[in-house]
N, C-alpha and C positions, 0 to 999 in steps of 0.2 A: 455495601450498597450497589445498586446495579442500576444502569440507566440507558441501555441501548439494547437492539435487536441482536438475535443471536450471530455471532460473526460469520458463521457459515454462508449466511444470505451474501455478504459480500463476496467472499471467496468463489462460491458459484455463479455471480453476478460478472465479475472480473473474468471469469472462466468463460463465460457464455457471450459476452458482449462483442467481441471482436468479429466473431464468425457472421454477424449480421450488419457490418459496418459496409458492404459493398452495395452500391447502387444496382438495382435490376438494370437490364439491357433494355434498350428501347424497341419498341415495335418496328418491323418493317416498314420504311416510308410509303411503299406502295399498297399497304395492307388497306382495304376501306374502314372507314372509321366506325363501322358498326360492327367490325370483326375484331377490332382492336381490344384486347383485354385492358382493363382501368390500369395505369402504371402510378408510381409514387412520384408526386410533383417534386420537380427540382426545387431546392431552396430561393427563395426571392433575396437576391443580394441587394443590399441598399445602394443607392447611388453614390459615387465617390464622395461629393460633397455634401452628403446628408448628415446632419447633426446626430452624434450618438444619442439614444435615449436611456436614460438612466432613472432608477427609483431607489431611494435611500429608505424611504419608510416602510415598504412591504416586508423587506428582510428583518427588519427591528421588529415588527410585530409577528413574525412568522418565529423568531428566535424567542420570543416569550411565549408564544403560543406552544412550541415544542417542550420548553422547561417546564411550563404548566401542566402540560399533558402527562409527561413522563413522571413528574411528582404526584399528580392525582393518582396514577396508575399505582406508583408504590404507597401511596397514603391510604387509599380506599380498598384496592384489592389484596395486594400482596403484604398489607400491613409491614413494611420494612421497619426495624427501629429507627433508622436513620431519618425517615420521611416525617416521624412523630414530633413535629415542630409546634413552638409556641412563640409568642412575642417576645418572651424572654429569652431563649434560645436565638433568635434573630440579634437581640440586643447584645447579646454576649459575644458575637462576632465583631461588635463595632466598640465595645467598652474595655476591650481587653482579657475578660475572663475567659474567653475562648478565641485567641488570637491565632495567627496563621501558624502552622507547623507542616511537618511532612508526616504521612501516614504510608502503611503499607497493608491496605487492604487487597482483598483477592486480587491475584496477578491480571486474570484476563478483563476485570472489571476497570482497573487501575490503568493497563497498558493498551487495551483496545477500544473498550466501552467510551472511555475519555475522549480519546482522539477521534471517535466515530461521531460522538456526540458534537465534538467542535466542527467536524466536516460538513455535518448538516447546517449549521450557522453559516459558515463559510461559503458553501455551494448556493446557499438561499440569496446570500449577497452577489456572489459571482451571475446565478442567473436573472439577478435582478439589474444588471448592467453595470454592476460596481467592480472598479479595478481591482486587481491583485491585492497591493497593499492596502488599500482601502478597506476591503473585505475582511483582512485580518482583525481590523477593529471589533466587528461583528463577532468574531469569536470570541475576543477577549472579554468584550462585555457579557455575553453569553455566559462564559464560564463564571465570570463574576457572580453574576446574577444567580447561578445555581450554588454557588460555594457560600453565599451570603444568606440565602432565602429559602433554599430547598433542602438544606441538611441541618440536623442537631447537633453534628459533629464539627469540630473546629476547621475552618477553612484550609485546604491541603495546598501547600505550594507546588508540589509535584502533580496535582491534577492540575493546576493553572498552567504549567508549562507545558505538559502532554496535551491536554485539549487545545491551546493555542498553537503550537507548533505541528504537534501531529495533526491538529485539525486542518491547519491550513495545506500542508501536504498532501494528505489524504484527499482532503475536499477538492483539491487543484485535478488530481489523477482524477477523480470520480467525476469532475464536471468536465474536463476536457475529452474523456472517454464516452461520457453521455452526447457530446457534441459530435463524436466522431459517429455514433449511431443514428442521433437525431441531429442533422446540420442545420446551422444557424440560419434563420430567414424564414421557419416554419415550413410549410407545403404539407401535402398529405403523404403520411406513413403507414406502413403495414402495420395490423396489430401487434405482431410477433416483435416488430422494432420498438413500437411505442412500449409493449410490456417489458422490453428488455432495458429500455431507457428508464423506467420507473425503479426496476430493482438496482441499477446501477446507481442513479442519483433522484430520490424521490424529490428532493426541493427543487431540482433543475426542471424535472417534469413538471411538478405543479406550477413552478414560473413561467413556463414554457406556455401553458394553458391559461395562466391570468393575463400573461402580455401579448398571447397570441404570436410569441416569436418575433416581436418587435424591439425587443431591448438589447443591447450588445455592450460588453465593457470595451470593445474595440482593440483587444490585445491577444484574440485567438485567431489566427490565420486558417484559411480553409484548406482541406485536403492536405495535411501532413504526410510525410511520408512515414508509412507504419511496418511494423514487423511484429507478428503473433502467432502463437502457438496455443493449440489446447491439446493438453496431454494426459488423458486417463493411463494409469498403469497397473501394475499387479505388483504389491511389495512383496517379494519372497520371503525374507525373514529379517527381524531388527533385534540385535543383542546388545545390551547396554551392562558393564560392568562397573562396580566400585572396587578400588584399591583399598584393601586393609591390611592391618599388620600380620593378619594369617593369611594372606594371599586374596586373589580376586574373588569377589563375591558378585553374583549372577543377580541382577535387579530385573531385566527384561529379557525375555525370550519370546518374543512374539513370531507368530507364523504368518499364512498369508493374509494380507491386507488389499484393500483398494484405495488407489490415489487418485485424485482429481486435481489437475493443476493446470495454469495457463500463464503465459508472460505476454508482456505487451511493451514494446520499444515504440516510444511516439517521438516523432522527429528523428528517425533513425540515422545515425551517422553515415556519411558517406554520399549523402545527396547534396551535391554542390549548389542546388539551386533553393534550397531552404534556408532560412534564417534563423538564427537562433537568438533574438533581441528580446525575448520577452520572459518574465520567470515561469518555467516548466514548459517552454517551447521544446525542450527535449527532457524526456523522462523514461525510468525503466520501472516496470512494475509486475511483480510475480505473487502468486497466491496459489497455495495448495492446502488440500485436507486430507488425511489418510485415515481409514475407518475400516472394520469396527476394532474392538480390543482397546489397544493403546493408542488413544485417539492424538494425532500429531497435526500441527497447522502452523502455517506460516504466512505472513504478508511481509514484502519487502519493496521498499520505495526510495529511489533516488531520483532527483529533478535538478537540472540546471537552473539555479536561481539567478547568477549573474556570470558572464563569461565571454569567451571570444571563440570564433572558428580559425582554423589553421587549414591549410591545404586549399588548392584551387581545383576547378574543373579539370584540369589535366594533371594534378598531383596523383602519385600513386600511394601517397600517405596523408589521410585527411582526419581530422577529428576535432574536438571541442575540449577547452579548459577553462576551469573559473571554480567558482563556490557552489557546491551543490548542497542541497536540503537532504535529510536523510530520516525516514521513518520505518524502523524495524519491529516487527513482532513476530517472534518464533517461540512456538511452545510445544512441546511433544510428551508432557508430563512426567519427564525425569529432566531434561537438561533444558532451559527456557531462558529467553533474554528478550527483553525491549528497550528501544531506545529513539531519542529523538535529538537530531544535532544537526551541525553544518560542518564542511570540509572541502578542502581543496582536491582537485583531481582531475582528471583526463579520461576521455575514453576516443577510442581511434579505430579505424579500419586501415590495413596496409595491405596492398595489393604486392604479394610476393613474386607473381609471376606464375606461368603455366595455369592460370583459372585458379591459383590457390591464394586465400586470404586470411590475415591474421586480423581479428578483432580484440580488443582488450580495453579494460576498464581499471583504474588504480585511482583511490580516493582515500585519505587520511583525514578523519573528523574529530573534532571536540563534541562531547556530548555533554549538553548540560543538566540531563537527566537521565538515567539509564537503571534498569531494573535487571538482575541476573540470578539464577538460582535454579531449583527445582523442586518438584512435587514427589515426594516420595511414595512411591506406590505402595510400600511395606506399611505406612502409617497413615494417619489422618490429618497430616500437616497440609494446611492451604495457604501458608505463609512463609514457606522455606525459602525466601529470597532476600537480597540486600540491594538497597538503592543507594545513588550517588552519582557523582559526575565522573566522567570518564573519557576514553578516547576508543576509536573504531577505525578499522581498516577492511577495505573491501578490494580484493585481486581478482579479477576474471581474465582468462585468456580463452580464445575460441579459434580453432583453425578449421577453416571451412572450404570444402570443395563444390561449388554450386553444382547441383544435380547429382551429387555422389553422397555427401554426408558431412559430419563434423566431429570433432573431438573438443570437449570442452572441460576446463577446469574453475570452479568457483570457490572462493575462499574468502570466509568474515570471521573477524576477530574483534572481539568486545574485551575491554577492560574496566571495570566499574569498580570506584574507589569507596568503599566504605567508611564508616566514621565521618565523613565530612558533614554529611546532612543528619544521619541518626546513627547512634551505637548499633553494633560494636565497630571497633577499627578493624580494617582487613581490606581483602579484595576479592573479587570475582572474575576470571578469565575464562570466556567462553570461545570455543572455536568450532566452524561449522565448515567442513570440506564436502565437495561434491565431484565427483569425477562422472562425466556423461558422454557416451558415445552414441551417435544415431547415423542409421543408413538409410537413404531414400529408397522407398521401395515404388514410387509413383511421384507424380506431380504434386500432389498435396498429402502424401503419408510418409511416414519415416517410423522404422521400428529403433528401440534404443535399449541401452543397458546404464542404470545410473548406480552408482556406489557411494552413497551419502556416509561421512564419518563425523562423529560428534565428540568432543572433549570440554568436560567442566574441571577446571583448577578453582577450588575455592579455600581461602586462609585466614581464617578469623580466629587464629590461636589454637593452642594445643587439643582443646575439646572441641573445635569446631572446624575442622580440615577435610575436606572430602576431594577426592579426584574420581571422576566418572568419565567413563569413555567406551564407546563402541560404535556400531553402524550396522549395514544392511546391504541388501542389494533388490533392484527394481526393475522390472520390465516395462518398458514405456511404449505406447504408440501415440505419434503426434500428427495432428491435422495443421496444415499450413496453408497459406495462400498460393504459395508455390514452392520450387525446389531451391530457393537459393539460400536457404537458411540465414536470412537476414541481411544478406551481401545486398548493398544498395550504390546507385551510381556507376555501375560498371561499364 
């Protein structure tokens, strides 16, 4: 089954959005009114005592419309088998003949399309003024509606999990990013920023138009501290090998490719004036796509759901700790992994002195649902992956000298326990590690070198054990708002 737009749109939208976030400078005060070019109007902040306006009906109707539109597309145009339903197939979902189960449909569909679908319902509620946790109800109901009424297949438990949790985490990131580009309160904005907002979160843009920017959930503060980079690059080589009894077997020997990537840190750690008292008032999101040839793509999201701040305005060490929500999607046609979960962790900034800073993140998470495996290029397999609960770890360290450059290590590890939800019994262990060095060549530019390393260890018995590993090298050019490399509150 398939039920969402191509995920490259999301990656490019996230890549392009932050560059448009800054407000234009106001015209000189002494310029005659007739000579002043039209400017974007500032957002109209409501009075402090003004009641929050919310609408609970519009997002419900929009959720039904989105489900009906996607179903109609697949039923009438693409003629997908899953969309050929009848009253009997609908009844079978309720009377036990086709009860809830776990499926292993196409990896991209299950692990990205479902969360993206959920994010639309969630953003529709958020942009109608509904608070974070209440908006999650719309995602739950939208997914249930799809599973019961829009497929002739048995409802999938994993789809319900990924659509709900993945949709909430992804939807909040997209809606808050939209609010950076299109501030709350309305006002006139440029066509380019308006288009960028539509690409980032179509539901948010639609409801801004419907409500005229006059609704608010009241839990998104204005002007968050931000750090972002837009990073086109040239991947020089990618090689992956599989360990066999007869020695290494080359699976991928990919030459030069183009990479488009972006990173956004919202509520950047180190700003003592920012308060992290709402879900996702801090989040870190990144996305990239590499093409042509062996297409590789990823989206990683982690956001503080509930936690506390440590370190004050005069402290050399500042940070956050608490419960983080994670949504990961990494696919490179050989080693792929995706998960949703929550975990305890911290993210910090430490002033080491002599204008040198250490920034770090460490999270250990439990995964309610994860999928890991590979798409073997040497075969026509499309379901070479396993599902189950698991654990994940995130470890990142960045040594920064503002104005000069940075050194960074990013490591992510997932272990998925097979046999819990579906046969066979075993485990998948996926590791992604990236070494990254960047040197400033101007206030807004840096050149760099990345070395990504990938390892998959899969053990499902003597006849189904695989060890695949490899890496590559990538030259990058980063566009940044300044040359601080993410250091804030200095």
